[in-house]
N, C-alpha and C positions, 0 to 999 in steps of 0.2 A: 501493500499498500504507500509506505512511504510517506507518511503522513498528508495525500494530498488531500483528503478530504477536508482535514484540520486547517491547513493552507487555506483552502477554499471558504469555509466558514471564519479565520481569523480573518482572511482580506473584508470579507462581508464585515467584523465587528471595525475594523479599523475603517471602511467606507462610509460605514451610516452612522459612526460616533457625531460628528459636527451634523450631518442631515435628521438623525435622530431627538436633536436641541428643539425641533422646531414639533415634535410630536408627543412627547412624552408629559405635557405638562397641558392644563385644561386651558390655559389662557394665556399661551407663549406662542406666541408669533414674531418673525424677524421683525416686520414691518412697524410694532408697535410697541416690542421689547427687544431692543438691539443686544448683541453679545458684547462680552466686553473680552478683547481675543489676549494674549499672553504669546511670546516667545523666551524660552528658559535654554541655557545649556548647561549642561552637570558633567563632572569629571568624577571617577570611580573608583580610585585604588584598594583593592577587597583581598582575602586570603580564603585559598584553597582547602576545603576543606576536606583532607585525604581520606575520603570513605573507601577510597578503592589502591589496591597495592602499587598502580599505576602515577597515584601522585607522589605514594611516596618514597618512589624511584626507581621503584621496576618497570623500566621504559627505556628507549633508544638512546637517551643519555647519560643514563645511570644515575641521574641526579634530582633532588626532591622537585616538585613541582608546587611552590607554594603561595605566587604571586597572581593576580591578573589584574588590567586595569582595561577600562572601559569611556568612551566618551558619547555621550546622548544630545542632539538634538530635539527640542520637543517646542509642539504647538499647542496652546490650549485653551480654553474659552468658559469663564463665567456667565450665568444668567444675571439678567438686567435686576437689579433692586426692586423692580416695582414687580416682575412679571411673578408669574404663581410658582417656578420652582426656584425664584430670586429667593422669594420670601419664609418658605418651607426650607431650605439648602443656603444660606449668605453668603457663608465661606468654601464651599466645594469648587471643586475646577475638575476640568477636563476633556482630554487630548487627543493627540496622537504625537508617538517620538518613532524615533530610527536610532539606532546605536553603534558602536564598532568595539568589537571585546578581542582582548590580546591575552592568550596563555604563554607565550612567550615561549610557545613550541609549535610553529606554525605547521611544521612536516607532521606530525604525529596528530594534531588538535585542531587546526586551524586556526582562520583569527576570522571566526564568524561576524555577521551583522543581522541586529534584529530587529523588528521594525511589528510593535505594539501599540495596544492601550493603554491609557492611563488613567486614574481619577485620584485627588488627593483632597484634603479636607482638616479643618482645623480639632484638635484635640482638647486644648485649652489656650488660653490669653495668658500670655504672663506679665506683660505691660502692654502701653501703647505702641510699642513698635515692635513687637515679639510675640510670637507665638509658639506654640509645640504642633506639628502638623504631622498627618502618616499620608504615605502614598502607594499605592501598588500598579504594575506594570504587568500587564500577560498579550502575551505574541508569539511570533514563533521568527526562530534562528534560523540563518541561512550560510554556508559556508565551511559546516564541518569537514572534518576530515575521520571520515568511519571506521572501523575496525576492518580490517582483509586479511587472512592469514597466511599473504604471502607478504603483501609488501606493508602493512600496520600491524604486523602480530602483536605488540605489548599495549596495543589501546585498548583493553576490554571494556572500554568506557561508553563510549558512544558508538551507535553503531546503525546513525542514520545522517544524512548530510543535510538534514533538516531536525530542528527539533522547537519541544515548545520551551517557553522564555516564562517563568516567574516568579514575581519580584515586588519584594515586599519590605518599606525603611518610613523610618521615626525622622524627623529632621528640625533643627530651628529653622523660622522664618524669622527675616528680621529687615522691617522695612527701611530701606539705604536713602529712599529719598523720594519725592513723588514719581513712579511709575517706575519705582527697583527696588526688588528686593534679593538679599542673601540668603542662599540656603544653607545649611550644611546638617550633617548628622548621619545615622547608620541601616543599612540594606543589608536582606539574605536574599540570596537568587537562587534559583531552581532551571536545570535546564535536563529534560528528557524527554523521550520520542514517546512515551503515552502507551508501552509497550506494543505497538505497532510493528518496532523492528529487536533484535536480539542483536549485541547486546543490550541491554538500557540500564545500566549500572547508576548513569546519572551525574552530573559535574552543581557541587554546591558550592557558592561562595556566601564569606562575610566580611562586610567590610564599614568603609566611611563612604562617606559623599561629599561635595560642595557643589555650586551651583548657584544663576545668578538669572533672576525672570526681569524682564520686562514688560511692563501693562500698558496697554495702547487706550488711546481712549479716555472720556471725559471720566468717568468711573475710576480712573490710575489711581489715585488718591484715596481711593475708601476702602482698598483693602483689608489694610489693617485697623479700621475701625470696625467699636462693637457694636456692628450689627446685630440685631436681635429679628429672632425668629415673629413675625407676625401671621402666618399663616400657619393651620393646622389640618389635622385627620382626624375626624369621627373612627375611632374603634369600628369594627366589621370584620366579619370573615368574608375573607375570597378564594378562587378554588381554583390551582392553576392544572392544567392537562399539559403533559410533553411526550414528545416522542422522538425516539434518538434511534441514533446507529453507529453501528463503528467497525473496527475492522482490529485484527489482533493475532500475535503469534503465541505458540504454545508451547512450557518448557516440559519433560516430561521426563519427573523422576522417581527412579528405581532403586531398591537397596544396592544393585548392584552395576546401575548407571546412569546416568542423568545424557539427554539428548534433547532437540529441539525437532518438534512435529514438523513435518515440510511443509511449508503452504499456509496461508491465512486462511482465519475465520472469522464469521462474521457475528455479528451482536447487536440483538434487538430489542430493543426496550418501551416500558409506557409506564410514566408517574403521574398517578393521582392526588394531590398535593392540596387539601384546606389547610388554610394559615390565618392564625388569626393578627389582624394591623393592632397591634399593641400602639404603636408610638410610630412617629414619623421615619424614623432611624431602624424601627426594629418591628417582624412580624416572625410569629413562631406558629408550628405544627404538624400534624402525622402527615405520612406517605406511604400509600399504595402503592409499593413499585415490584411489577414484573418484568422477567428479564429474559428472555433465550441466546444461551451465549453456543454457537455449533462446535465450540473445543470444547466443554464440558464434559468428564469423564472416558474421555477417547482412550486414555489409558489401558480400559479396562478391554478395550477393542484390539488392540494390534494382532493382525494380520500375520501368520507363519514369516519369519523373517527369511529363512532358508539363506539363498542366493543372492536378495533383492539389493540393488543400491544403494536402496534408504527405507527406513520405516514404513510402514502402510499402514491403513487405520481402516476397519469399518467405520459405517455412520449411528453413533447410539440413536439408542428411542428418544423419542422429541421427550418424552415424560422425565428424563434423565437429563437434559440439555435446559429445560425450564426451569425458575427460581419463581414462587412472590414469597414477597417481603414486608413488613414495617419497617420503619422508621420514625423515628423524631427529627424532624429540621427547625432550622432558623436562619435566619435571613437580615442582612446588613441591608438596611433600604438607601440609594443615593437618585440621585436624577440619571435617568440611561439605563445603569448599573446596581444590581442586584447582586451579592454576593450569597451564595445559599452552602450552608450544609448540614450534614445529617451521618445522624449512627443507626442502625438497623439490623436486621435480623431476619433470616429468610424462614418463615414459616412453614414454605413446602421446599422441600428439595429431595432428590433420589439418588443422591451421590453425594461423595467427599466434597468436591471443588465447589460446589454450592452449598455447602453444609455454612453452619454459624452463622458473624457478624461480617457486615461490611460498612465501608464509611466512602464518603458523598463527598465532595467540592467541587462547587459549580458558579460558572459567572452567566449571569442570564441580561442580555444585553439589547433592552429595545429597541423595537421596528418604530409600533404605533404605541396606542398608548395601552392595551392589551397585548398583542404580539409580540413574541419575543425569541432572539435565540437562544440556544441553550449549547452553553460548551462546558463540560462535567468531565471526572476523572474517579474512578470507582476502586478504592481498596480493599482487599479483603482480610479480616483479621488483624487489622490496624499495620500491615505489613507487607504483604503480601501485593505485588501490582496487578490488578484486574482490567480492567477497559477504558477508553475513552466513551463520553457521551454527547453526541454530535449531534443536535435534533432539532425542534422547534415547541414551542408552546404558546399554550394561550391562558390569557386570566380572566375570569367569572367573575362578576360581582365586584369589580375595583371600582370604589366609592374614593381615592386616592385623586 
């Protein structure tokens, strides 16, 4: 698959980010409430967390790989203070960015370029010119050097030329002058291919960031002002329905050997998710989760190996590849983007692959007021990567 579906979905998110600004608020229109535009630059020196022997020194240079740097160019926008979203979320910004990463080992890892959506907001106001903020980045990174048994044998970390990029940072935001802000803080990043290719050990970094942001327009001097929320929502129950699919690879582990099953396997799923809207920032509820995984339990249906060039499998019965679970969900709700986190348990399963607990992290990106893109990832038993969740959803009874 090589993350083709992920790339298409990611590009839709990035393309829709400025467009969706017009459709997510009941009264927001560009003609009546113009957006406030910003341009920023970040420099991020970070430490590579040695989660694999490759970074500890088991590589072609026989030297530990400990550091990485990246440069980021970002465009963002804020909603007008008098708009619907501007009143609900007065300190929130969102946009698109592009970054260049160096791990100081171009031959084995490459120098990837990331394209991503991002969003940030205020956590606390520390003074009239200083605040504590957060920011997340989510997108795709291109240009990795992947593992190859003949030419890149040590890099048993990266299995794809294209990987997902996820970042979370906390920063101090200082107003230098009207229209200019200096930011500095710490962040964590994760790169992986979502289990669509092997190997998928992932690259993880932690470190610092420093940046400069310029705000254009008549509202440039209001970014650090103590603007209070003047709009509220009424508590209510909304209902999300999500349809998703993905492709994955499957590793087979037996007492005497471990190997990769040939080919890719399809995943299809459905979520029905009633959520109580407690607050403008938060809603929570339960979800009925139905998932069909074409790779589930194939290890029990291996054909006789004999002299075959590779392992072959029969297709397991449908009932052994279907799982039905119940999960608890919570969401951080912001303009355009919503972050969904869930922990669930499969109440119906017919094999050990679908037995037990699962965890979900997803990003919902509004296309219209009620229609949204869904890009998520599912873990099994808090540690095992399972599959991507790429789909579309619709929200009923939305009173925001």
